[in-house]
C-alpha positions in Angstrom: -59.1 -58.6 -28.1 -61.4 -61.1 -25.6 -63.8 -59.7 -23.5 -62.6 -60.3 -20.2 -62.4 -58.0 -17.0 -58.8 -57.6 -16.1 -59.6 -57.1 -12.5 -63.0 -58.7 -11.6 -62.7 -61.8 -14.1 -66.0 -61.5 -15.5 -66.5 -63.0 -18.9 -69.2 -63.5 -21.5 -71.8 -66.4 -20.1 -73.7 -68.5 -22.4 -77.7 -68.5 -22.5 -80.7 -68.9 -25.0 -83.1 -66.5 -26.5 -87.0 -68.2 -26.9 -89.7 -67.2 -29.5 -93.0 -67.3 -27.9 -96.2 -67.9 -29.8 -99.7 -67.7 -28.5 -102.6 -65.8 -25.9 -101.6 -65.6 -22.5 -104.1 -67.5 -20.0 -104.5 -64.6 -18.1 -105.5 -63.2 -21.3 -107.7 -66.2 -21.5 -105.6 -67.7 -23.8 -104.4 -71.1 -24.3 -101.2 -69.8 -23.1 -97.5 -69.1 -24.4 -95.9 -71.9 -26.4 -92.4 -71.8 -27.1 -91.5 -72.1 -31.0 -87.6 -71.5 -31.6 -85.2 -71.1 -29.3 -81.3 -69.9 -30.5 -78.3 -69.7 -28.6 -77.0 -66.4 -27.3 -73.9 -65.0 -25.2 -74.3 -62.2 -22.4 -71.6 -60.4 -22.4 -69.9 -58.0 -19.6 -70.4 -54.2 -19.7 -66.7 -53.9 -20.9 -65.0 -50.1 -20.3 -61.6 -48.9 -22.0 -60.3 -47.1 -19.1 -56.9 -45.7 -18.3 -56.1 -45.5 -14.8 -53.5 -43.2 -13.0 -51.1 -45.7 -11.0 -48.9 -43.7 -7.7 -46.6 -46.8 -7.3 -45.1 -46.5 -10.7 -46.7 -42.8 -11.2 -47.7 -43.5 -14.5 -51.2 -44.2 -16.6 -52.4 -47.6 -17.2 -55.1 -48.4 -19.9 -57.2 -51.5 -18.7 -60.5 -53.4 -19.6 -62.5 -52.8 -16.7 -66.3 -54.1 -16.1 -68.2 -51.3 -14.5 -67.9 -53.6 -11.2 -64.8 -53.0 -11.2 -64.6 -49.4 -11.9 -66.6 -49.4 -8.7 -64.7 -51.6 -6.8 -61.1 -49.1 -7.7 -63.4 -46.0 -6.6 -64.0 -47.9 -3.3 -60.5 -49.6 -2.3 -58.0 -48.3 -4.7 -56.2 -49.6 -7.6 -53.2 -51.1 -5.9 -56.1 -53.1 -3.6 -57.9 -53.9 -6.5 -55.0 -55.3 -8.9 -53.2 -56.8 -5.9 -56.5 -58.7 -5.1 -56.4 -59.7 -9.2 
């Protein structure tokens, strides 16, 4: 199962993780140097949630980000799914 929100479409983004070594210039050192660099993924905050659909009168299980949960609380399920 892919890590994608069904309402907002949020998905993992990519970045880097740096390994630093040295003493900061604030602490009278020569400065921090990057000694290693590895790729990493920033994952979205996804939750599996059962949501009541009043139009179809049944529960729907969705994989939602927490931002999508707030959107559904504010606008309603039908409006959020229509926009998606």
